C-alpha positions as CSV (number, residue, x, y, z in Angstrom):
1,M,-26.4,-15.2,27.8
2,E,-24.6,-14.8,24.5
3,R,-21.1,-13.2,24.9
4,T,-19.9,-12.0,21.5
5,G,-18.6,-8.7,20.5
6,S,-19.8,-7.2,17.3
7,W,-16.7,-5.0,16.7
8,G,-14.3,-7.9,17.4
9,N,-16.3,-10.0,14.9
10,K,-16.1,-7.2,12.3
11,F,-12.3,-6.9,12.6
12,I,-11.9,-10.7,12.5
13,L,-14.0,-10.9,9.3
14,S,-12.0,-8.1,7.7
15,A,-8.7,-9.8,8.7
16,I,-10.0,-13.0,7.0
17,I,-11.0,-11.1,3.9
18,Q,-7.6,-9.3,3.8
19,G,-5.8,-12.6,4.3
20,A,-7.8,-14.0,1.3
21,I,-6.7,-11.1,-0.8
22,I,-3.0,-11.6,0.0
23,T,-3.4,-15.3,-0.6
24,G,-4.9,-14.6,-4.0
25,L,-2.1,-12.2,-4.8
26,T,0.5,-14.9,-3.8
27,I,-1.3,-17.5,-5.9
28,S,-1.4,-15.2,-8.9
29,V,2.3,-14.3,-8.7
30,V,3.3,-17.9,-8.3
31,G,0.9,-19.0,-11.0
32,A,2.2,-16.4,-13.5
33,Q,5.7,-17.6,-12.8
34,M,4.7,-21.3,-13.4
35,I,2.9,-20.5,-16.6
36,S,5.5,-18.1,-18.0
37,S,9.1,-19.4,-17.6
38,S,10.9,-17.2,-20.1
39,V,12.1,-14.8,-17.4
40,N,12.3,-15.8,-13.8
41,I,10.4,-13.0,-12.0
42,I,11.4,-14.0,-8.5
43,Q,15.1,-14.1,-9.4
44,F,14.9,-10.8,-11.2
45,L,13.1,-9.2,-8.2
46,S,15.6,-10.6,-5.7
47,L,18.6,-9.5,-7.8
48,S,17.3,-5.9,-8.1
49,F,16.4,-5.3,-4.5
50,E,18.4,-2.0,-4.6
51,G,16.1,-0.7,-7.4
52,P,12.4,-0.3,-7.6
53,A,11.7,-4.0,-6.9
54,K,12.2,-3.3,-3.2
55,W,8.8,-1.7,-3.2
56,F,7.2,-5.0,-4.2
57,F,8.8,-6.8,-1.3
58,L,8.1,-4.0,1.2
59,G,4.5,-3.7,0.1
60,Y,4.0,-7.5,0.3
61,I,5.5,-7.7,3.8
62,F,3.5,-4.7,5.0
63,Y,0.3,-6.2,3.7
64,M,1.0,-9.4,5.7
65,I,1.7,-7.2,8.8
66,L,-1.6,-5.4,8.1
67,V,-3.5,-8.6,8.2
68,V,-2.0,-9.5,11.6
69,A,-2.6,-6.0,12.9
70,I,-6.3,-6.2,12.0
71,A,-6.6,-9.5,13.7
72,T,-4.8,-8.2,16.8
73,T,-7.1,-5.2,16.9
74,A,-10.1,-7.6,17.0
75,I,-8.7,-9.0,20.2
76,F,-8.7,-5.6,21.8
77,Y,-12.3,-4.9,20.7
78,N,-13.3,-8.3,21.9
79,H,-11.7,-7.5,25.3
80,L,-13.5,-4.2,25.5
81,E,-16.9,-5.6,24.6
82,I,-16.8,-8.9,26.4
83,N,-14.4,-8.9,29.3
84,M,-14.8,-5.2,30.3
85,E,-18.5,-5.2,29.2
86,K,-18.1,-1.8,27.5
87,K,-20.7,-0.8,24.9
88,I,-19.4,0.9,21.8
89,R,-22.1,3.3,20.8
90,G,-22.4,6.9,19.6
91,V,-19.0,8.7,19.1
92,R,-17.1,5.5,20.0
93,A,-19.0,3.6,17.3
94,I,-18.1,6.3,14.7
95,M,-14.5,6.1,15.8
96,A,-14.5,2.3,15.5
97,W,-15.9,2.6,12.0
98,I,-13.2,5.1,11.1
99,H,-10.7,2.6,12.5
100,L,-12.1,-0.3,10.6
101,I,-12.4,1.5,7.3
102,G,-9.1,3.2,7.7
103,M,-7.2,0.0,8.4
104,N,-8.9,-1.9,5.6
105,V,-9.1,0.7,2.8
106,G,-6.2,2.9,3.6
107,G,-3.8,0.2,4.7
108,A,-4.7,-2.0,1.8
109,A,-4.5,0.8,-0.8
110,T,-1.1,1.9,0.5
111,T,0.4,-1.6,0.4
112,I,-1.1,-2.5,-2.9
113,S,0.3,0.8,-4.3
114,M,3.7,-0.2,-3.1
115,I,3.4,-3.7,-4.7
116,L,2.2,-2.2,-8.0
117,A,5.0,0.4,-8.0
118,G,7.6,-2.4,-7.4
119,L,6.1,-4.5,-10.3
120,M,5.9,-1.6,-12.7
121,G,9.3,-0.1,-11.8
122,S,11.1,-3.5,-12.1
123,G,9.4,-4.3,-15.4
124,A,7.8,-7.4,-14.1
125,L,4.3,-6.1,-14.7
126,D,5.1,-5.8,-18.4
127,L,6.2,-9.5,-18.4
128,I,2.9,-10.5,-16.7
129,L,0.7,-8.4,-19.0
130,S,2.5,-9.7,-22.2
131,A,1.8,-13.3,-21.1
132,G,5.5,-14.1,-21.1
133,N,6.3,-12.9,-24.6
134,T,8.9,-10.4,-23.4
135,T,12.4,-11.7,-23.3
136,E,13.9,-9.1,-21.1
137,L,12.7,-6.8,-18.4
138,Q,13.1,-3.0,-18.7
139,Q,13.5,-1.3,-15.3
140,D,11.9,2.1,-14.7
141,P,13.7,3.5,-11.6
142,A,11.8,6.8,-11.8
143,I,8.5,5.1,-11.1
144,M,8.3,6.6,-7.6
145,D,9.3,10.1,-8.6
């Protein structure tokens, strides 16, 4: 008898995909910093934590929390399906789909919006897009208005 839970597997798979996305973002930020050394992005972002750069850090931290939350949710679905032997069908399946899509699409869109707002507001996005040709970063504190 096979004892696997389809919803637990779906949430684990989505946590793996979301983890790969945040890993790709990390590699791209670090890679851009290594290639372009005219302005230290990390130092600039850390010095301007009171400004719009805080949204970069908060979005990044919340994205990592989102990945852990999705994986933790998989444990609950696994417990429901395997240990308690509950079938998730009908309205429960619709609610589970809403839960899965809401966490993955809504959570990721919110945190990525925060990350982009931090990069745009701090001027770091201009540095990345100009391939390091910019010598100074221009903050835009009204980016979240």
